[in-house]
SEMARBA-920044 format. One record per residue: chain; x, y, z of N, C-alpha, C, O, CB in turn. Coordinates in nm, 2 decimals. Glycine has a CB too. Layout:
REM SEMARBA-920044
@chain A&neast X&nnorth Y&nup Z&caeast X&canorth Y&caup Z&ceast X&cnorth Y&cup Z&oeast X&onorth Y&oup Z&cbeast X&cbnorth Y&cbup Z $
...
END
This chain:
REM SEMARBA-920044
@chain A&neast -0.78&nnorth 1.38&nup -3.43&caeast -0.78&canorth 1.36&caup -3.28&ceast -0.64&cnorth 1.33&cup -3.23&oeast -0.58&onorth 1.24&oup -3.29&cbeast -0.88&cbnorth 1.25&cbup -3.24 $
@chain A&neast -0.60&nnorth 1.40&nup -3.13&caeast -0.47&canorth 1.38&caup -3.08&ceast -0.46&cnorth 1.26&cup -2.98&oeast -0.55&onorth 1.24&oup -2.90&cbeast -0.42&cbnorth 1.51&cbup -3.00 $
@chain A&neast -0.37&nnorth 1.17&nup -3.00&caeast -0.35&canorth 1.05&caup -2.92&ceast -0.26&cnorth 1.09&cup -2.80&oeast -0.16&onorth 1.15&oup -2.81&cbeast -0.29&cbnorth 0.93&cbup -2.99 $
@chain A&neast -0.31&nnorth 1.05&nup -2.68&caeast -0.23&canorth 1.08&caup -2.56&ceast -0.12&cnorth 0.98&cup -2.55&oeast -0.14&onorth 0.86&oup -2.57&cbeast -0.32&cbnorth 1.07&cbup -2.43 $
@chain A&neast 0.00&nnorth 1.03&nup -2.51&caeast 0.11&canorth 0.94&caup -2.48&ceast 0.10&cnorth 0.88&cup -2.35&oeast 0.07&onorth 0.95&oup -2.25&cbeast 0.25&cbnorth 1.02&cbup -2.49 $
@chain A&neast 0.11&nnorth 0.75&nup -2.34&caeast 0.10&canorth 0.68&caup -2.21&ceast 0.21&cnorth 0.72&cup -2.12&oeast 0.32&onorth 0.75&oup -2.16&cbeast 0.09&cbnorth 0.53&cbup -2.23 $
@chain A&neast 0.18&nnorth 0.72&nup -1.99&caeast 0.28&canorth 0.74&caup -1.89&ceast 0.37&cnorth 0.62&cup -1.88&oeast 0.33&onorth 0.51&oup -1.92&cbeast 0.21&cbnorth 0.76&cbup -1.74 $
@chain A&neast 0.50&nnorth 0.64&nup -1.84&caeast 0.59&canorth 0.52&caup -1.84&ceast 0.54&cnorth 0.41&cup -1.75&oeast 0.58&onorth 0.29&oup -1.77&cbeast 0.73&cbnorth 0.57&cbup -1.79 $
@chain A&neast 0.46&nnorth 0.43&nup -1.66&caeast 0.40&canorth 0.33&caup -1.57&ceast 0.28&cnorth 0.27&cup -1.62&oeast 0.21&onorth 0.18&oup -1.56&cbeast 0.38&cbnorth 0.38&cbup -1.43 $
@chain A&neast 0.23&nnorth 0.30&nup -1.74&caeast 0.11&canorth 0.25&caup -1.80&ceast 0.10&cnorth 0.10&cup -1.81&oeast 0.00&onorth 0.04&oup -1.78&cbeast 0.09&cbnorth 0.32&cbup -1.94 $
@chain A&neast 0.21&nnorth 0.04&nup -1.86&caeast 0.20&canorth -0.11&caup -1.87&ceast 0.18&cnorth -0.18&cup -1.73&oeast 0.10&onorth -0.27&oup -1.72&cbeast 0.33&cbnorth -0.17&cbup -1.93 $
@chain A&neast 0.24&nnorth -0.12&nup -1.63&caeast 0.21&canorth -0.18&caup -1.49&ceast 0.07&cnorth -0.15&cup -1.45&oeast 0.01&onorth -0.24&oup -1.39&cbeast 0.31&cbnorth -0.12&cbup -1.39 $
@chain A&neast 0.02&nnorth -0.03&nup -1.48&caeast -0.12&canorth 0.00&caup -1.44&ceast -0.22&cnorth -0.09&cup -1.52&oeast -0.31&onorth -0.14&oup -1.46&cbeast -0.15&cbnorth 0.14&cbup -1.47 $
@chain A&neast -0.19&nnorth -0.12&nup -1.65&caeast -0.27&canorth -0.21&caup -1.72&ceast -0.27&cnorth -0.35&cup -1.66&oeast -0.37&onorth -0.42&oup -1.66&cbeast -0.22&cbnorth -0.21&cbup -1.87 $
@chain A&neast -0.15&nnorth -0.39&nup -1.61&caeast -0.14&canorth -0.52&caup -1.55&ceast -0.22&cnorth -0.53&cup -1.42&oeast -0.29&onorth -0.63&oup -1.39&cbeast 0.01&cbnorth -0.56&cbup -1.52 $
@chain A&neast -0.22&nnorth -0.42&nup -1.34&caeast -0.30&canorth -0.41&caup -1.22&ceast -0.45&cnorth -0.41&cup -1.25&oeast -0.53&onorth -0.48&oup -1.18&cbeast -0.27&cbnorth -0.28&cbup -1.14 $
@chain A&neast -0.49&nnorth -0.34&nup -1.36&caeast -0.63&canorth -0.34&caup -1.40&ceast -0.67&cnorth -0.49&cup -1.44&oeast -0.78&onorth -0.53&oup -1.40&cbeast -0.65&cbnorth -0.25&cbup -1.52 $
@chain A&neast -0.59&nnorth -0.55&nup -1.51&caeast -0.62&canorth -0.69&caup -1.55&ceast -0.63&cnorth -0.78&cup -1.43&oeast -0.72&onorth -0.87&oup -1.42&cbeast -0.51&cbnorth -0.75&cbup -1.65 $
@chain A&neast -0.53&nnorth -0.77&nup -1.34&caeast -0.54&canorth -0.86&caup -1.22&ceast -0.66&cnorth -0.83&cup -1.13&oeast -0.71&onorth -0.92&oup -1.07&cbeast -0.41&cbnorth -0.83&cbup -1.13 $
@chain A&neast -0.71&nnorth -0.71&nup -1.13&caeast -0.83&canorth -0.67&caup -1.05&ceast -0.96&cnorth -0.72&cup -1.12&oeast -1.06&onorth -0.72&oup -1.06&cbeast -0.83&cbnorth -0.52&cbup -1.03 $
@chain A&neast -0.95&nnorth -0.75&nup -1.25&caeast -1.07&canorth -0.79&caup -1.32&ceast -1.13&cnorth -0.68&cup -1.41&oeast -1.24&onorth -0.70&oup -1.46&cbeast -1.17&cbnorth -0.84&cbup -1.23 $
@chain A&neast -1.06&nnorth -0.57&nup -1.42&caeast -1.11&canorth -0.46&caup -1.51&ceast -1.10&cnorth -0.32&cup -1.44&oeast -1.08&onorth -0.31&oup -1.32&cbeast -1.25&cbnorth -0.49&cbup -1.55 $
@chain A&neast -1.13&nnorth -0.22&nup -1.52&caeast -1.12&canorth -0.08&caup -1.47&ceast -1.22&cnorth -0.06&cup -1.35&oeast -1.18&onorth -0.01&oup -1.25&cbeast -1.15&cbnorth 0.02&cbup -1.58 $
@chain A&neast -1.34&nnorth -0.10&nup -1.37&caeast -1.45&canorth -0.08&caup -1.27&ceast -1.41&cnorth -0.15&cup -1.14&oeast -1.43&onorth -0.10&oup -1.03&cbeast -1.58&cbnorth -0.12&cbup -1.32 $
@chain A&neast -1.36&nnorth -0.28&nup -1.15&caeast -1.33&canorth -0.35&caup -1.04&ceast -1.21&cnorth -0.29&cup -0.96&oeast -1.22&onorth -0.29&oup -0.84&cbeast -1.29&cbnorth -0.50&cbup -1.08 $
@chain A&neast -1.11&nnorth -0.24&nup -1.03&caeast -1.00&canorth -0.18&caup -0.96&ceast -1.04&cnorth -0.05&cup -0.89&oeast -1.01&onorth -0.02&oup -0.78&cbeast -0.88&cbnorth -0.15&cbup -1.06 $
@chain A&neast -1.13&nnorth 0.03&nup -0.96&caeast -1.18&canorth 0.15&caup -0.90&ceast -1.26&cnorth 0.12&cup -0.77&oeast -1.25&onorth 0.19&oup -0.67&cbeast -1.27&cbnorth 0.23&cbup -1.00 $
@chain A&neast -1.34&nnorth 0.01&nup -0.78&caeast -1.42&canorth -0.03&caup -0.66&ceast -1.33&cnorth -0.07&cup -0.55&oeast -1.35&onorth -0.04&oup -0.43&cbeast -1.51&cbnorth -0.14&cbup -0.70 $
@chain A&neast -1.22&nnorth -0.15&nup -0.58&caeast -1.13&canorth -0.19&caup -0.48&ceast -1.06&cnorth -0.08&cup -0.41&oeast -1.03&onorth -0.08&oup -0.29&cbeast -1.03&cbnorth -0.29&cbup -0.54 $
@chain A&neast -1.02&nnorth 0.02&nup -0.49&caeast -0.95&canorth 0.14&caup -0.44&ceast -1.04&cnorth 0.22&cup -0.35&oeast -1.00&onorth 0.27&oup -0.24&cbeast -0.90&cbnorth 0.23&cbup -0.55 $
@chain A&neast -1.17&nnorth 0.22&nup -0.39&caeast -1.27&canorth 0.28&caup -0.30&ceast -1.27&cnorth 0.44&cup -0.31&oeast -1.22&onorth 0.50&oup -0.40&cbeast -1.25&cbnorth 0.24&cbup -0.16 $
@chain A&neast -1.34&nnorth 0.49&nup -0.21&caeast -1.36&canorth 0.64&caup -0.21&ceast -1.44&cnorth 0.69&cup -0.33&oeast -1.53&onorth 0.62&oup -0.37&cbeast -1.22&cbnorth 0.71&cbup -0.21 $
@chain A&neast -1.39&nnorth 0.80&nup -0.39&caeast -1.46&canorth 0.85&caup -0.50&ceast -1.40&cnorth 0.81&cup -0.63&oeast -1.43&onorth 0.87&oup -0.74&cbeast -1.46&cbnorth 1.01&cbup -0.49 $
@chain A&neast -1.31&nnorth 0.71&nup -0.63&caeast -1.24&canorth 0.67&caup -0.75&ceast -1.34&cnorth 0.60&cup -0.84&oeast -1.40&onorth 0.50&oup -0.81&cbeast -1.12&cbnorth 0.57&cbup -0.71 $
@chain A&neast -1.34&nnorth 0.65&nup -0.97&caeast -1.43&canorth 0.59&caup -1.07&ceast -1.34&cnorth 0.53&cup -1.18&oeast -1.22&onorth 0.56&oup -1.19&cbeast -1.52&cbnorth 0.70&cbup -1.13 $
@chain A&neast -1.40&nnorth 0.44&nup -1.26&caeast -1.33&canorth 0.37&caup -1.36&ceast -1.26&cnorth 0.47&cup -1.46&oeast -1.15&onorth 0.45&oup -1.51&cbeast -1.42&cbnorth 0.28&cbup -1.44 $
@chain A&neast -1.33&nnorth 0.58&nup -1.49&caeast -1.27&canorth 0.68&caup -1.58&ceast -1.15&cnorth 0.75&cup -1.52&oeast -1.05&onorth 0.78&oup -1.59&cbeast -1.37&cbnorth 0.79&cbup -1.62 $
@chain A&neast -1.15&nnorth 0.76&nup -1.39&caeast -1.03&canorth 0.82&caup -1.32&ceast -0.91&cnorth 0.73&cup -1.34&oeast -0.80&onorth 0.77&oup -1.37&cbeast -1.06&cbnorth 0.84&cbup -1.17 $
@chain A&neast -0.93&nnorth 0.60&nup -1.32&caeast -0.83&canorth 0.50&caup -1.33&ceast -0.78&cnorth 0.50&cup -1.48&oeast -0.66&onorth 0.49&oup -1.50&cbeast -0.88&cbnorth 0.36&cbup -1.29 $
@chain A&neast -0.87&nnorth 0.50&nup -1.57&caeast -0.83&canorth 0.51&caup -1.71&ceast -0.74&cnorth 0.63&cup -1.74&oeast -0.65&onorth 0.62&oup -1.82&cbeast -0.96&cbnorth 0.51&cbup -1.80 $
@chain A&neast -0.77&nnorth 0.74&nup -1.68&caeast -0.69&canorth 0.86&caup -1.70&ceast -0.55&cnorth 0.85&cup -1.65&oeast -0.46&onorth 0.91&oup -1.70&cbeast -0.76&cbnorth 0.98&cbup -1.63 $
@chain A&neast -0.53&nnorth 0.76&nup -1.55&caeast -0.40&canorth 0.74&caup -1.49&ceast -0.30&cnorth 0.68&cup -1.60&oeast -0.18&onorth 0.69&oup -1.58&cbeast -0.41&cbnorth 0.66&cbup -1.37 $
@chain A&neast -0.36&nnorth 0.61&nup -1.70&caeast -0.27&canorth 0.55&caup -1.80&ceast -0.19&cnorth 0.66&cup -1.87&oeast -0.07&onorth 0.64&oup -1.90&cbeast -0.36&cbnorth 0.48&cbup -1.91 $
@chain A&neast -0.24&nnorth 0.78&nup -1.90&caeast -0.17&canorth 0.88&caup -1.96&ceast -0.11&cnorth 0.98&cup -1.86&oeast 0.00&onorth 1.04&oup -1.89&cbeast -0.25&cbnorth 0.96&cbup -2.06 $
@chain A&neast -0.17&nnorth 1.00&nup -1.74&caeast -0.12&canorth 1.10&caup -1.65&ceast -0.03&cnorth 1.04&cup -1.54&oeast 0.05&onorth 1.11&oup -1.48&cbeast -0.24&cbnorth 1.16&cbup -1.58 $
@chain A&neast -0.04&nnorth 0.91&nup -1.52&caeast 0.04&canorth 0.84&caup -1.41&ceast -0.05&cnorth 0.82&cup -1.29&oeast -0.13&onorth 0.90&oup -1.26&cbeast 0.16&cbnorth 0.93&cbup -1.37 $
@chain A&neast -0.03&nnorth 0.71&nup -1.23&caeast -0.10&canorth 0.67&caup -1.11&ceast -0.06&cnorth 0.77&cup -0.99&oeast 0.06&onorth 0.79&oup -0.97&cbeast -0.08&cbnorth 0.53&cbup -1.06 $
@chain A&neast -0.15&nnorth 0.83&nup -0.92&caeast -0.11&canorth 0.92&caup -0.81&ceast -0.03&cnorth 0.84&cup -0.71&oeast -0.06&onorth 0.73&oup -0.67&cbeast -0.24&cbnorth 0.98&cbup -0.74 $
@chain A&neast 0.08&nnorth 0.90&nup -0.66&caeast 0.17&canorth 0.84&caup -0.57&ceast 0.10&cnorth 0.78&cup -0.45&oeast 0.13&onorth 0.67&oup -0.40&cbeast 0.28&cbnorth 0.94&cbup -0.52 $
@chain A&neast 0.00&nnorth 0.85&nup -0.40&caeast -0.07&canorth 0.81&caup -0.28&ceast -0.16&cnorth 0.69&cup -0.30&oeast -0.21&onorth 0.63&oup -0.20&cbeast -0.15&cbnorth 0.93&cbup -0.22 $
@chain A&neast -0.18&nnorth 0.65&nup -0.43&caeast -0.26&canorth 0.53&caup -0.46&ceast -0.18&cnorth 0.41&cup -0.48&oeast -0.23&onorth 0.30&oup -0.48&cbeast -0.35&cbnorth 0.56&cbup -0.58 $
@chain A&neast -0.05&nnorth 0.43&nup -0.51&caeast 0.04&canorth 0.32&caup -0.55&ceast 0.05&cnorth 0.21&cup -0.45&oeast 0.04&onorth 0.09&oup -0.48&cbeast 0.18&cbnorth 0.37&cbup -0.58 $
@chain A&neast 0.06&nnorth 0.24&nup -0.32&caeast 0.08&canorth 0.14&caup -0.22&ceast -0.05&cnorth 0.05&cup -0.21&oeast -0.04&onorth -0.07&oup -0.19&cbeast 0.11&cbnorth 0.20&cbup -0.08 $
@chain A&neast -0.16&nnorth 0.11&nup -0.22&caeast -0.29&canorth 0.04&caup -0.21&ceast -0.30&cnorth -0.06&cup -0.33&oeast -0.34&onorth -0.17&oup -0.32&cbeast -0.41&cbnorth 0.13&cbup -0.20 $
@chain A&neast -0.27&nnorth 0.00&nup -0.45&caeast -0.27&canorth -0.09&caup -0.57&ceast -0.18&cnorth -0.20&cup -0.56&oeast -0.21&onorth -0.31&oup -0.60&cbeast -0.24&cbnorth 0.00&cbup -0.70 $
@chain A&neast -0.06&nnorth -0.18&nup -0.50&caeast 0.04&canorth -0.29&caup -0.48&ceast -0.02&cnorth -0.39&cup -0.39&oeast 0.00&onorth -0.51&oup -0.42&cbeast 0.17&cbnorth -0.23&cbup -0.42 $
@chain A&neast -0.08&nnorth -0.35&nup -0.28&caeast -0.14&canorth -0.45&caup -0.19&ceast -0.26&cnorth -0.53&cup -0.25&oeast -0.27&onorth -0.65&oup -0.23&cbeast -0.19&cbnorth -0.38&cbup -0.06 $
@chain A&neast -0.33&nnorth -0.46&nup -0.33&caeast -0.45&canorth -0.52&caup -0.40&ceast -0.41&cnorth -0.62&cup -0.51&oeast -0.48&onorth -0.72&oup -0.53&cbeast -0.54&cbnorth -0.42&cbup -0.45 $
@chain A&neast -0.31&nnorth -0.58&nup -0.59&caeast -0.28&canorth -0.65&caup -0.71&ceast -0.14&cnorth -0.72&cup -0.72&oeast -0.12&onorth -0.80&oup -0.80&cbeast -0.30&cbnorth -0.56&cbup -0.83 $
@chain A&neast -0.06&nnorth -0.68&nup -0.63&caeast 0.08&canorth -0.73&caup -0.64&ceast 0.17&cnorth -0.65&cup -0.74&oeast 0.29&onorth -0.68&oup -0.75&cbeast 0.08&cbnorth -0.87&cbup -0.67 $
@chain A&neast 0.11&nnorth -0.55&nup -0.81&caeast 0.19&canorth -0.47&caup -0.90&ceast 0.27&cnorth -0.37&cup -0.82&oeast 0.21&onorth -0.29&oup -0.75&cbeast 0.10&cbnorth -0.40&cbup -1.01 $
@chain A&neast 0.40&nnorth -0.37&nup -0.83&caeast 0.49&canorth -0.29&caup -0.75&ceast 0.47&cnorth -0.14&cup -0.77&oeast 0.45&onorth -0.09&oup -0.89&cbeast 0.63&cbnorth -0.33&cbup -0.77 $
@chain A&neast 0.49&nnorth -0.06&nup -0.67&caeast 0.49&canorth 0.09&caup -0.68&ceast 0.59&cnorth 0.14&cup -0.78&oeast 0.57&onorth 0.23&oup -0.86&cbeast 0.51&cbnorth 0.15&cbup -0.54 $
@chain A&neast 0.71&nnorth 0.07&nup -0.77&caeast 0.82&canorth 0.11&caup -0.86&ceast 0.79&cnorth 0.09&cup -1.01&oeast 0.84&onorth 0.17&oup -1.09&cbeast 0.94&cbnorth 0.03&cbup -0.83 $
@chain A&neast 0.70&nnorth 0.00&nup -1.04&caeast 0.65&canorth -0.02&caup -1.17&ceast 0.54&cnorth 0.07&cup -1.21&oeast 0.53&onorth 0.12&oup -1.33&cbeast 0.61&cbnorth -0.17&cbup -1.19 $
@chain A&neast 0.45&nnorth 0.10&nup -1.12&caeast 0.34&canorth 0.19&caup -1.14&ceast 0.39&cnorth 0.34&cup -1.17&oeast 0.34&onorth 0.41&oup -1.25&cbeast 0.24&cbnorth 0.19&cbup -1.03 $
@chain A&neast 0.49&nnorth 0.38&nup -1.09&caeast 0.55&canorth 0.51&caup -1.11&ceast 0.70&cnorth 0.50&cup -1.11&oeast 0.77&onorth 0.54&oup -1.01&cbeast 0.50&cbnorth 0.60&cbup -0.99 $
@chain A&neast 0.76&nnorth 0.46&nup -1.22&caeast 0.91&canorth 0.45&caup -1.23&ceast 0.98&cnorth 0.58&cup -1.23&oeast 1.10&onorth 0.59&oup -1.21&cbeast 0.94&cbnorth 0.38&cbup -1.36 $
@chain A&neast 0.90&nnorth 0.69&nup -1.24&caeast 0.96&canorth 0.82&caup -1.23&ceast 0.99&cnorth 0.87&cup -1.09&oeast 1.05&onorth 0.98&oup -1.07&cbeast 0.87&cbnorth 0.92&cbup -1.31 $
@chain A&neast 0.94&nnorth 0.80&nup -0.99&caeast 0.96&canorth 0.84&caup -0.85&ceast 1.07&cnorth 0.76&cup -0.78&oeast 1.09&onorth 0.64&oup -0.82&cbeast 0.83&cbnorth 0.83&cbup -0.77 $
@chain A&neast 1.14&nnorth 0.82&nup -0.69&caeast 1.24&canorth 0.75&caup -0.62&ceast 1.18&cnorth 0.68&cup -0.49&oeast 1.18&onorth 0.74&oup -0.38&cbeast 1.36&cbnorth 0.85&cbup -0.57 $
@chain A&neast 1.14&nnorth 0.56&nup -0.51&caeast 1.07&canorth 0.48&caup -0.41&ceast 1.16&cnorth 0.44&cup -0.30&oeast 1.12&onorth 0.43&oup -0.18&cbeast 1.00&cbnorth 0.36&cbup -0.47 $
@chain A&neast 1.29&nnorth 0.43&nup -0.32&caeast 1.38&canorth 0.39&caup -0.22&ceast 1.39&cnorth 0.50&cup -0.11&oeast 1.38&onorth 0.47&oup 0.01&cbeast 1.52&cbnorth 0.36&cbup -0.28 $
@chain A&neast 1.40&nnorth 0.62&nup -0.16&caeast 1.40&canorth 0.74&caup -0.07&ceast 1.27&cnorth 0.75&cup 0.01&oeast 1.28&onorth 0.78&oup 0.13&cbeast 1.43&cbnorth 0.87&cbup -0.14 $
@chain A&neast 1.16&nnorth 0.73&nup -0.05&caeast 1.03&canorth 0.74&caup 0.01&ceast 1.02&cnorth 0.63&cup 0.12&oeast 0.97&onorth 0.65&oup 0.23&cbeast 0.92&cbnorth 0.73&cbup -0.09 $
@chain A&neast 1.06&nnorth 0.50&nup 0.08&caeast 1.05&canorth 0.39&caup 0.18&ceast 1.14&cnorth 0.41&cup 0.30&oeast 1.10&onorth 0.38&oup 0.41&cbeast 1.08&cbnorth 0.26&cbup 0.11 $
@chain A&neast 1.26&nnorth 0.46&nup 0.27&caeast 1.35&canorth 0.49&caup 0.38&ceast 1.29&cnorth 0.60&cup 0.47&oeast 1.31&onorth 0.58&oup 0.60&cbeast 1.49&cbnorth 0.54&cbup 0.33 $
@chain A&neast 1.23&nnorth 0.70&nup 0.42&caeast 1.17&canorth 0.80&caup 0.50&ceast 1.06&cnorth 0.74&cup 0.59&oeast 1.05&onorth 0.78&oup 0.71&cbeast 1.11&cbnorth 0.92&cbup 0.42 $
@chain A&neast 0.98&nnorth 0.66&nup 0.53&caeast 0.87&canorth 0.59&caup 0.61&ceast 0.93&cnorth 0.50&cup 0.71&oeast 0.87&onorth 0.49&oup 0.83&cbeast 0.77&cbnorth 0.52&cbup 0.52 $
@chain A&neast 1.03&nnorth 0.43&nup 0.68&caeast 1.09&canorth 0.33&caup 0.77&ceast 1.15&cnorth 0.41&cup 0.89&oeast 1.13&onorth 0.37&oup 1.01&cbeast 1.21&cbnorth 0.25&cbup 0.70 $
@chain A&neast 1.21&nnorth 0.53&nup 0.87&caeast 1.26&canorth 0.61&caup 0.98&ceast 1.15&cnorth 0.66&cup 1.07&oeast 1.16&onorth 0.66&oup 1.19&cbeast 1.34&cbnorth 0.73&cbup 0.92 $
@chain A&neast 1.03&nnorth 0.70&nup 1.01&caeast 0.92&canorth 0.74&caup 1.09&ceast 0.87&cnorth 0.63&cup 1.17&oeast 0.83&onorth 0.65&oup 1.29&cbeast 0.81&cbnorth 0.80&cbup 0.99 $
@chain A&neast 0.86&nnorth 0.51&nup 1.11&caeast 0.81&canorth 0.39&caup 1.19&ceast 0.90&cnorth 0.35&cup 1.30&oeast 0.85&onorth 0.31&oup 1.41&cbeast 0.79&cbnorth 0.27&cbup 1.09 $
@chain A&neast 1.03&nnorth 0.37&nup 1.29&caeast 1.12&canorth 0.34&caup 1.39&ceast 1.10&cnorth 0.43&cup 1.52&oeast 1.11&onorth 0.38&oup 1.63&cbeast 1.27&cbnorth 0.36&cbup 1.35 $
@chain A&neast 1.06&nnorth 0.55&nup 1.49&caeast 1.03&canorth 0.64&caup 1.60&ceast 0.91&cnorth 0.60&cup 1.68&oeast 0.91&onorth 0.60&oup 1.80&cbeast 1.01&cbnorth 0.79&cbup 1.55 $
@chain A&neast 0.81&nnorth 0.55&nup 1.61&caeast 0.69&canorth 0.50&caup 1.67&ceast 0.71&cnorth 0.38&cup 1.75&oeast 0.67&onorth 0.36&oup 1.86&cbeast 0.58&cbnorth 0.48&cbup 1.56 $
@chain A&neast 0.79&nnorth 0.28&nup 1.69&caeast 0.82&canorth 0.16&caup 1.76&ceast 0.90&cnorth 0.18&cup 1.88&oeast 0.88&onorth 0.12&oup 1.99&cbeast 0.89&cbnorth 0.06&cbup 1.66 $
@chain A&neast 1.00&nnorth 0.27&nup 1.87&caeast 1.09&canorth 0.30&caup 1.98&ceast 1.02&cnorth 0.36&cup 2.10&oeast 1.05&onorth 0.34&oup 2.22&cbeast 1.20&cbnorth 0.39&cbup 1.94 $
@chain A&neast 0.91&nnorth 0.43&nup 2.07&caeast 0.84&canorth 0.50&caup 2.18&ceast 0.72&cnorth 0.42&cup 2.23&oeast 0.65&onorth 0.47&oup 2.32&cbeast 0.79&cbnorth 0.64&cbup 2.13 $
@chain A&neast 0.70&nnorth 0.30&nup 2.18&caeast 0.59&canorth 0.22&caup 2.23&ceast 0.61&cnorth 0.17&cup 2.37&oeast 0.72&onorth 0.13&oup 2.41&cbeast 0.57&cbnorth 0.10&cbup 2.13 $
@chain A&neast 0.50&nnorth 0.18&nup 2.45&caeast 0.50&canorth 0.13&caup 2.59&ceast 0.42&cnorth 0.00&cup 2.60&oeast 0.38&onorth -0.04&oup 2.71&cbeast 0.46&cbnorth 0.23&cbup 2.69 $
@chain A&neast 0.39&nnorth -0.06&nup 2.48&caeast 0.31&canorth -0.18&caup 2.48&ceast 0.39&cnorth -0.30&cup 2.54&oeast 0.48&onorth -0.35&oup 2.48&cbeast 0.27&cbnorth -0.21&cbup 2.33 $
@chain A&neast 0.35&nnorth -0.34&nup 2.66&caeast 0.41&canorth -0.46&caup 2.72&ceast 0.31&cnorth -0.57&cup 2.73&oeast 0.20&onorth -0.54&oup 2.79&cbeast 0.47&cbnorth -0.42&cbup 2.87 $
@chain A&neast 0.34&nnorth -0.68&nup 2.68&caeast 0.24&canorth -0.79&caup 2.68&ceast 0.25&cnorth -0.87&cup 2.81&oeast 0.36&onorth -0.89&oup 2.86&cbeast 0.27&cbnorth -0.88&cbup 2.56 $
@chain A&neast 0.13&nnorth -0.92&nup 2.86&caeast 0.13&canorth -1.00&caup 2.98&ceast 0.19&cnorth -1.14&cup 2.95&oeast 0.19&onorth -1.18&oup 2.83&cbeast -0.01&cbnorth -1.01&cbup 3.04 $
@chain A&neast 0.23&nnorth -1.21&nup 3.05&caeast 0.28&canorth -1.34&caup 3.02&ceast 0.17&cnorth -1.44&cup 2.98&oeast 0.05&onorth -1.40&oup 2.99&cbeast 0.35&cbnorth -1.40&cbup 3.15 $
@chain A&neast 0.20&nnorth -1.56&nup 2.94&caeast 0.10&canorth -1.65&caup 2.90&ceast 0.00&cnorth -1.67&cup 3.01&oeast 0.04&onorth -1.68&oup 3.13&cbeast 0.16&cbnorth -1.79&cbup 2.86 $
@chain A&neast -0.13&nnorth -1.67&nup 2.98&caeast -0.23&canorth -1.69&caup 3.08&ceast -0.28&cnorth -1.55&cup 3.13&oeast -0.39&onorth -1.55&oup 3.19&cbeast -0.18&cbnorth -1.76&cbup 3.20 $
@chain A&neast -0.21&nnorth -1.45&nup 3.09&caeast -0.26&canorth -1.31&caup 3.12&ceast -0.24&cnorth -1.26&cup 3.26&oeast -0.25&onorth -1.14&oup 3.29&cbeast -0.41&cbnorth -1.31&cbup 3.10 $
@chain A&neast -0.20&nnorth -1.35&nup 3.36&caeast -0.18&canorth -1.31&caup 3.50&ceast -0.04&cnorth -1.36&cup 3.54&oeast -0.01&onorth -1.48&oup 3.51&cbeast -0.29&cbnorth -1.37&cbup 3.59 $
@chain A&neast 0.04&nnorth -1.28&nup 3.60&caeast 0.17&canorth -1.32&caup 3.64&ceast 0.16&cnorth -1.43&cup 3.74&oeast 0.07&onorth -1.43&oup 3.83&cbeast 0.26&cbnorth -1.21&cbup 3.69 $
@chain A&neast 0.25&nnorth -1.53&nup 3.73&caeast 0.24&canorth -1.64&caup 3.83&ceast 0.28&cnorth -1.59&cup 3.97&oeast 0.37&onorth -1.51&oup 3.98&cbeast 0.33&cbnorth -1.76&cbup 3.79 $
@chain A&neast 0.21&nnorth -1.64&nup 4.07&caeast 0.25&canorth -1.61&caup 4.21&ceast 0.36&cnorth -1.69&cup 4.25&oeast 0.36&onorth -1.81&oup 4.23&cbeast 0.13&cbnorth -1.62&cbup 4.31 $
@chain A&neast 0.46&nnorth -1.63&nup 4.32&caeast 0.57&canorth -1.71&caup 4.36&ceast 0.55&cnorth -1.77&cup 4.50&oeast 0.49&onorth -1.70&oup 4.59&cbeast 0.70&cbnorth -1.63&cbup 4.36 $
@chain A&neast 0.59&nnorth -1.89&nup 4.52&caeast 0.59&canorth -1.95&caup 4.65&ceast 0.45&cnorth -2.01&cup 4.69&oeast 0.44&onorth -2.07&oup 4.80&cbeast 0.63&cbnorth -1.85&cbup 4.75 $
@chain A&neast 0.35&nnorth -1.99&nup 4.61&caeast 0.22&canorth -2.04&caup 4.64&ceast 0.20&cnorth -2.18&cup 4.58&oeast 0.18&onorth -2.19&oup 4.46&cbeast 0.10&cbnorth -1.94&cbup 4.60 $
@chain A&neast 0.21&nnorth -2.28&nup 4.66&caeast 0.20&canorth -2.42&caup 4.60&ceast 0.07&cnorth -2.49&cup 4.65&oeast 0.06&onorth -2.61&oup 4.64&cbeast 0.32&cbnorth -2.51&cbup 4.64 $
@chain A&neast -0.02&nnorth -2.41&nup 4.71&caeast -0.14&canorth -2.47&caup 4.77&ceast -0.25&cnorth -2.50&cup 4.67&oeast -0.35&onorth -2.55&oup 4.70&cbeast -0.20&cbnorth -2.37&cbup 4.87 $
@chain A&neast -0.23&nnorth -2.47&nup 4.54&caeast -0.33&canorth -2.49&caup 4.44&ceast -0.34&cnorth -2.63&cup 4.40&oeast -0.42&onorth -2.67&oup 4.32&cbeast -0.31&cbnorth -2.41&cbup 4.32 $
END
């Protein structure tokens, strides 16, 4: 029987599995159609890039450790640039404390 070579991020994925309480628990936390066997397969195939951020939020195991073969700095910079466009175009103006602007000159209250 041929033994599969683990992906370079396998130790980090194993740490995430342990922090989540096991394969089944991590698969449940990830949600969707993710099953424990799918997560187990990631040990040899690598964690899908699109799942890394969620696993990082759930377990604290960094994307860079889950997939050391990807350039996360470039990806984060690209997302940061996209977010800047959204923030710059926001027209969200918050009302002052109390929700209603104070009336000027009205002291009859």
